[in-house]
Structure formats: structure tokens, C-alpha cells
C-alpha positions in Angstrom: 31.6 -31.8 73.3 30.8 -35.4 72.7 27.6 -37.2 73.8 29.6 -38.8 76.8 30.4 -35.1 78.0 26.8 -34.0 78.2 24.9 -34.2 81.5 21.8 -35.3 79.6 20.9 -38.8 79.1 19.2 -39.4 75.7 16.4 -39.9 74.9 14.9 -37.5 77.2 12.1 -34.9 77.6 13.5 -31.5 77.1 11.9 -28.0 77.3 12.8 -25.4 74.7 11.8 -21.9 75.6 11.8 -19.3 72.8 11.0 -15.6 73.1 9.9 -13.1 70.5 7.7 -10.1 69.8 3.9 -10.8 69.9 3.1 -11.7 66.4 -0.1 -13.7 65.4 1.9 -16.5 64.1 5.0 -16.5 66.3 4.0 -19.8 68.2 3.4 -21.4 64.8 6.8 -20.3 63.6 8.5 -21.9 66.6 6.6 -25.0 66.3 7.4 -25.2 62.6 11.2 -24.8 63.2 11.2 -27.4 65.9 9.0 -29.7 63.8 11.7 -29.9 61.2 13.8 -31.8 63.8 11.4 -33.7 65.9 7.7 -34.5 66.1 5.8 -31.8 68.0 2.4 -32.6 69.7 0.0 -29.7 70.4 -0.1 -30.7 74.1 3.6 -30.1 74.4 3.4 -26.4 73.5 2.7 -23.7 76.0 2.5 -20.0 75.2 2.6 -17.2 77.7 2.5 -13.4 76.9 4.6 -11.0 78.8 3.0 -8.6 81.4 2.9 -5.6 78.9 1.7 -8.0 76.1 4.6 -7.0 73.8 6.4 -10.3 73.9 5.5 -13.9 73.7 7.2 -16.9 75.3 6.7 -20.4 73.6 7.9 -23.4 75.5 7.8 -26.6 73.5 8.9 -29.9 75.3 10.2 -32.4 73.1 11.6 -36.0 73.2 15.2 -35.2 72.4 17.2 -37.9 70.9 20.7 -36.4 70.9 22.9 -33.3 71.6 23.3 -32.7 68.0 19.5 -32.6 67.5 19.2 -30.0 70.2 22.2 -28.1 68.8 20.5 -28.1 65.4 17.2 -26.8 66.8 18.9 -24.0 68.8 20.9 -22.9 65.8 17.9 -22.7 63.5 15.9 -20.8 66.1 18.8 -18.4 66.9 19.1 -17.6 63.2 15.4 -16.6 62.7 14.9 -12.9 62.7 11.7 -13.1 64.8 13.3 -15.0 67.5 14.9 -12.8 70.2 15.9 -15.6 72.5 16.1 -19.3 72.8 16.7 -21.0 76.1 
């Protein structure tokens, strides 16, 4: 799919939601991975534990510059063993 075929117009604000087991440093891991591809500000990171407290959802809203950038972020997140899901 080329840039012209995506519904997004770049640059744009884009939320990336990542879920994993509760780990003291899971949120830092997510920010570190995404930070390799784009600047992440602390104010753009929101964490939320599951009801039972076993999982943590981390949402990082970034300024996405291209579909290729988003693809690279999702690939790297998905390959990490502590990441259960990336949306």
C-alpha cells in the first residue's frame, strides 16, 4: 500500500496502544521502542492497568510522518516478547 492508498494524511497525531503484562518497566520499554522512531513527550504517554491489575495498556500519541514510520514501529513492538498486543 502506497502513501496515496492510506486513509491517513501525514503528518498527523496518531495514538499507538500497546498491551503487556504488568511489569515495573513496561511503560518505559514501550516509550523506548517508539522513541527510536519518533520523539516522545511524557505528556503524550498514558498508562492504564487492567481491572485485575495483571496487564498494562500504554497509549503513546505521536506525530506520525509516514506509513512506513508507523509500520516500523508496529513491527518492532510486535516482535518484542513483553508486548502482547499493539493497536
